[in-house]
C-alpha atoms as one frame of an Amber mdcrd trajectory, in Angstrom:
protein
 -28.415  19.936  -2.588 -28.765  19.368   1.762 -30.552  15.722   0.822 -28.153
  14.326  -0.609 -25.767  14.870   1.734 -27.929  13.951   4.015 -28.899  10.876
   2.956 -24.668   9.740   3.543 -24.582  10.880   6.904 -25.886   7.577   7.881
 -23.690   5.608   6.094 -21.311   6.792   6.678 -21.689   6.653  10.396 -22.412
   2.532   9.705 -18.900   3.203   8.393 -17.752   4.665  11.192 -19.514   2.514
  13.708 -17.739  -0.742  11.562 -13.832   0.127  10.852 -13.476   1.990  15.093
 -15.434  -2.172  15.805 -12.873  -3.813  13.488 -10.075  -1.619  14.954 -10.806
  -2.812  19.244 -11.166  -6.682  18.025  -7.184  -6.523  16.491  -6.061  -4.069
  19.121  -7.763  -6.150  21.830  -6.178  -9.131  19.944  -2.941  -8.635  19.149
  -2.302  -8.342  15.752   0.257  -6.147  13.186  -1.598  -3.500  11.725  -4.810
  -3.547  13.344  -6.011  -0.192  13.271  -6.042  -0.444   9.344  -6.742  -4.206
   8.619  -9.353  -4.122  11.186 -11.642  -1.414   9.782 -10.728  -3.244   6.897
 -11.274  -6.196   7.679 -14.067  -5.530   9.468 -15.807  -2.984   6.366 -15.451
  -6.661   4.009 -17.871  -8.531   6.140 -20.050  -5.948   6.306 -20.371  -5.972
   3.068 -20.362  -9.450   2.345 -23.333  -9.883   4.640 -25.522  -6.910   5.758
 -25.022  -5.835   2.036 -26.279  -1.969   3.478 -24.479   0.566   0.925 -21.317
   2.436   3.481 -20.068   5.747   2.172 -16.728   7.567   3.621 -15.215  10.536
   2.268 -12.891  10.948   0.027 -10.498  13.949   1.646 -10.550  11.264   4.612
  -8.597   8.696   3.072  -7.095  11.678   1.874  -6.172  13.245   5.372  -5.400
   9.440   6.430  -2.571   9.520   3.521  -1.218  12.769   4.068  -0.493  11.460
   7.675   1.214   8.443   7.512   3.640  10.326   4.858   4.256  12.702   7.579
   5.004  10.351  10.184   7.634   8.042   7.315   9.271  10.940   6.807  10.507
  11.670  10.081  12.136   8.393  10.025  14.641  10.229   7.191  18.268  11.389
   8.196  21.114  12.780   7.110  22.347   9.418   7.375  19.553   7.205   6.011
  20.221   9.636   2.892  24.024   8.556   2.461  22.561   5.322   2.794  19.660
   4.787  -0.014  22.139   6.624  -2.425  24.512   3.583  -1.249  21.313   0.832
  -2.931  20.423   2.153  -5.371  21.593   0.015  -7.648  20.151  -3.113  -5.194
  17.345  -1.017  -5.476  17.068  -1.462  -9.436  18.017  -4.617  -9.328  15.061
  -5.918  -7.341  12.745  -3.492  -8.713  13.368  -5.413 -12.605  13.419  -8.948
 -10.095   9.594  -8.990  -8.561   8.812  -7.435 -12.008  10.211 -10.484 -13.886
   9.146 -12.751 -11.133   5.748 -11.603 -11.685   6.042 -12.286 -15.445   6.946
 -15.585 -14.839   4.307 -16.196 -12.877   1.863 -14.735 -15.057   3.009 -16.709
 -17.600   2.504 -19.699 -15.699  -1.416 -18.183 -14.071  -1.983 -17.565 -17.609
  -1.429 -21.675 -18.589  -3.703 -23.282 -15.363  -6.116 -20.062 -15.725  -6.638
 -20.152 -19.155  -6.541 -16.607 -19.256  -4.761 -14.356 -21.942  -1.539 -13.201
 -21.220  -1.658  -9.398 -20.717  -4.592 -10.064 -18.816  -2.969 -12.739 -16.439
   0.623 -10.314 -16.737  -1.673  -6.948 -15.618  -2.803  -8.762 -12.617  -0.030
  -9.820 -11.428   2.537  -7.515 -11.615   3.178  -5.537  -7.820   1.892  -2.264
  -8.574  -0.502   0.451  -7.147  -4.879  -1.800  -7.995  -6.852   1.616  -9.791
  -3.158   2.603 -11.201  -3.642  -1.580 -13.368  -6.400  -0.927 -13.088  -6.391
   1.715 -15.662  -3.690   0.413 -17.299  -5.324  -1.920 -18.484  -7.770  -0.138
 -20.392  -4.900   0.809 -22.039  -3.787  -2.138 -22.908  -4.813  -4.206 -25.780
  -6.887  -8.045 -24.412  -6.294  -7.525 -20.916  -9.545  -7.773 -19.228  -9.636
  -4.443 -16.894 -12.860  -7.021 -14.441 -10.383  -9.763 -14.633  -7.431  -7.688
 -13.549  -8.914  -5.207 -10.738 -10.070  -8.349  -9.428  -6.767 -10.312  -8.458
  -5.339  -6.755  -7.885  -7.833  -7.143  -5.393  -6.495 -10.750  -4.168  -2.761
  -9.493  -4.124  -3.345  -6.443  -2.157  -5.751  -8.742   0.225  -2.900 -11.134
   0.427   0.208  -8.948   0.901  -1.460  -6.529   3.027  -2.158  -9.729   5.718
   1.134 -11.963   5.054   3.512  -9.265   5.475   2.665  -7.553   8.394   2.105
 -10.738   9.775   5.316 -12.296   8.898   6.960  -9.579   9.348   5.981  -9.290
  13.157   5.942 -12.812  14.739   9.330 -14.578  11.661  11.992 -11.311  11.693
  11.098  -8.997  14.849  10.697 -10.320  18.730   7.047 -10.213  17.902   6.160
  -6.768  20.102   3.931  -4.719  18.585   2.665  -1.039  19.236  -0.781   0.345
  19.089   0.868   2.826  16.753   4.582   2.075  15.381   6.162   5.659  17.404
   7.293   4.475  20.887  10.098   6.681  19.908   8.339   9.255  18.884   6.538
   9.860  21.765   9.523   9.685  23.253  10.897  12.620  21.217   7.457  14.745
  22.360   7.882  14.285  25.905  11.494  15.711  25.685  10.145  19.307  24.520
   7.027  19.767  22.954   6.841  22.277  20.081   5.948  25.750  19.676   2.804
  26.865  17.649   5.333  28.662  15.682   7.216  25.903  14.940   3.084  23.502
  14.484   2.137  26.397  12.384   5.327  26.868  10.384   5.524  22.628   9.853
   2.429  22.886   8.366   2.390  25.169   6.173   5.352  23.641   4.331   3.806
  20.261   4.722   0.465  21.699   3.077   2.688  23.492   0.112   4.316  20.341
  -0.297   1.743  18.419  -0.825   0.339  20.714  -3.708   3.078  20.636  -5.222
   2.983  16.444  -5.287  -1.504  17.121  -6.546  -0.107  20.555  -9.078   3.025
  18.098 -10.620   1.390  14.524 -10.676   3.424  12.585  -8.588   2.301   8.824
  -7.807   0.148   8.857  -4.657   0.688  12.614  -3.739  -1.242  12.266  -0.332
   1.987  10.468   0.989   4.272  11.652  -0.870   3.861  14.796  -0.682   4.216
  15.393   3.153   7.238  12.257   3.782   9.007  14.616   1.483   8.580  17.889
   3.579   8.974  16.325   6.805  11.890  14.256   5.069  13.639  17.446   3.713
  12.477  19.485   7.726  14.458  16.935   9.268  17.138  16.446   7.508  18.101
  20.023   7.443  17.726  20.558  11.379  14.618  21.438  11.442  13.278  19.115
  13.035   9.216  18.936  12.207   6.881  17.407  15.651   6.788  13.850  16.038
   3.216  12.558  15.353   0.859  12.388  18.687  -0.161   7.800  18.366  -3.487
   8.692  18.370  -3.373  10.747  14.962  -1.263   7.587  13.641  -4.164   5.639
  14.761  -6.723   7.670  13.569  -5.268   7.677  10.149  -4.853   4.023   9.888
  -8.373   3.926  10.834  -9.028   6.811   7.212  -7.268   4.010   5.555  -8.434
   0.763   6.286 -12.114   1.541   5.832 -11.787   2.966   3.289 -10.094  -0.087
   1.818 -11.994  -1.884   2.506 -14.771  -0.213   0.616 -12.584   0.009  -2.410
 -13.136  -3.928  -2.625 -17.013  -4.677  -3.334 -18.686  -8.009  -3.705 -19.364
  -9.684  -7.107 -17.837  -7.023  -9.017 -16.313 -10.986 -10.800 -19.646 -13.392
 -11.915 -16.886 -15.949 -12.375 -14.578 -15.270  -8.739 -15.308 -18.876  -7.842
 -13.106 -19.947 -10.240  -9.633 -17.075 -10.349  -9.686 -17.505  -6.657  -8.034
 -20.362  -6.170  -5.167 -18.910  -9.258  -5.387 -14.822  -7.680  -4.961 -16.000
  -4.478  -1.742 -18.407  -5.838  -0.172 -15.604  -7.213  -0.315 -13.614  -4.177
   1.534 -16.006  -1.902   3.917 -16.903  -5.033   4.921 -12.677  -4.745   5.382
 -13.079  -1.354   7.613 -16.276  -1.820   9.409 -14.446  -4.154  10.226 -11.519
  -1.954  10.625 -13.260   0.755  13.524 -15.145  -0.576  14.955 -11.633  -3.048
  14.773 -10.109   0.564  17.068 -13.357   2.367  19.616 -12.501  -0.471  19.476
  -8.308   0.676  20.101  -9.229   3.884  23.442 -10.597   2.762  25.049  -8.109
   1.052  23.461  -5.662   3.270  23.641  -4.454   6.833  19.523  -4.871   7.270
  17.775  -6.874   9.516  15.658  -9.169   7.662  12.471  -7.849   8.500  13.721
  -4.367   6.894  14.582  -6.661   3.852  11.605  -8.528   3.411   9.704  -4.738
   3.360  11.904  -3.001   1.782   9.997  -5.686  -1.448   7.025  -6.489  -0.880
   4.640  -5.855  -3.563   2.615  -3.878  -1.300   1.662  -0.435  -0.627   3.834
   1.996   0.671   1.387   3.330   3.821   0.872  -0.964   4.315   4.232  -1.067
   3.891   5.535   2.177   5.763   3.262   1.771   8.916   4.582  -2.317   9.700
   7.632  -0.801   9.980   6.867   1.117  11.903   5.648  -0.590  14.867   8.523
  -3.436  14.758  11.366  -1.069  14.592  12.423  -1.927  11.011  14.299   1.176
   8.850  10.883   3.559   7.759  13.002   5.149   5.291  14.452   2.338   3.607
  10.918   0.935   3.207   9.921   3.384   1.937  13.052   5.129  -0.250  12.585
   1.205  -1.523   8.406   0.925  -1.842   8.656   4.857  -3.733  11.232   3.639
  -6.143   8.906   0.660  -7.344   6.567   2.341  -7.403   8.073   5.308  -9.745
   9.636   2.321 -11.641   6.148   0.979 -12.296   4.456   4.113 -13.027   6.725
   5.083 -15.943   8.836   2.343 -17.032   6.230  -0.808 -17.230   3.309   0.770
 -18.726   5.934   1.531 -21.638   6.889  -2.490 -21.441   3.664  -3.246 -21.492
   2.534  -1.137 -25.038   4.992  -1.911 -26.857   4.613  -6.067 -26.165   0.765
  -6.118 -25.790  -0.263  -2.370 -28.366   1.027  -4.769 -31.692  -1.562  -7.595
 -31.495  -4.803  -8.254 -30.637  -4.926 -11.156 -28.284  -8.622 -11.322 -26.986
  -8.654 -14.574 -29.760  -7.197 -16.554 -26.764  -9.382 -15.341 -23.932 -12.026
 -17.501 -22.332 -15.259 -16.082 -22.202 -15.831 -18.186 -18.833 -13.625 -15.173
 -17.121 -15.159 -12.451 -18.037 -18.362 -10.597 -16.265 -21.473 -11.704 -18.443
């Protein structure tokens, strides 16, 4: 039993060193989301050129998500809860428009790339990589290999472009190493006691276990986020995270995301890459248009509006909001609403539309793995 575990030690050390090196380089350059994008980039480069297998424990990914979720939950206040409640109609409309925009882009991509509509729709829908890949296996006519590739390229495009635009185009251009300047001040103002910290840990753990038990989407983020938000709104004043823990959380998640992108996942990737990049860029452009409209309607900054509707993941957009001092609670609420909408509403719609006919005959074999 010990032999397999020993074999994982060296690949784990390599992954850790790779992530630390990437984060250090990105932080030295001064790029946004340095300790997430840096490790992600370093691991991808390692896999492409070194081609030596790396290992990263799933518990590290889950631990990183818990820390990031907890940090986002601290941004919720009674005032932000009222603001979120007042923007529920906008959340619904913007989510529907983003999905409709993705559908329109998918139809164009299906014509240009010669793939069937189910595959194109699943590849461009702004949902999670794992969720869309698993759902593509249930949708008649969709090719899971192509969907995985398109979603991966979309995720990378959004993960890199949105933080860059948000930092350098829509804010003052300053980047914090952790995005927790105000949190650090709160820690210095009055350090919480051990009993206070212990109670917070117990409550966060219980809520996270409940999120896992009831199969919440992204439970390792959502559980701590809900717990921290409830504690903050109730006046409990949960302790803020030390900046080093936020860096560690980003590092853990960045390495995991890098390892989830495997080279050679699709033999015809050179054919699909231009179209996958184009759909990702179009989705970001459409999000910019929606963000500008929201900025005109609601009293929110353009950076906050952009992060609210950007077709990225909750942890990436939430951490970016922290780094540029955007409204983290509003960004988290919009991103979470879209996740729930895509998880519960979109699959039903896709099954109704594509589950009744087989589009495999219109699909070109050149786009699939052989």
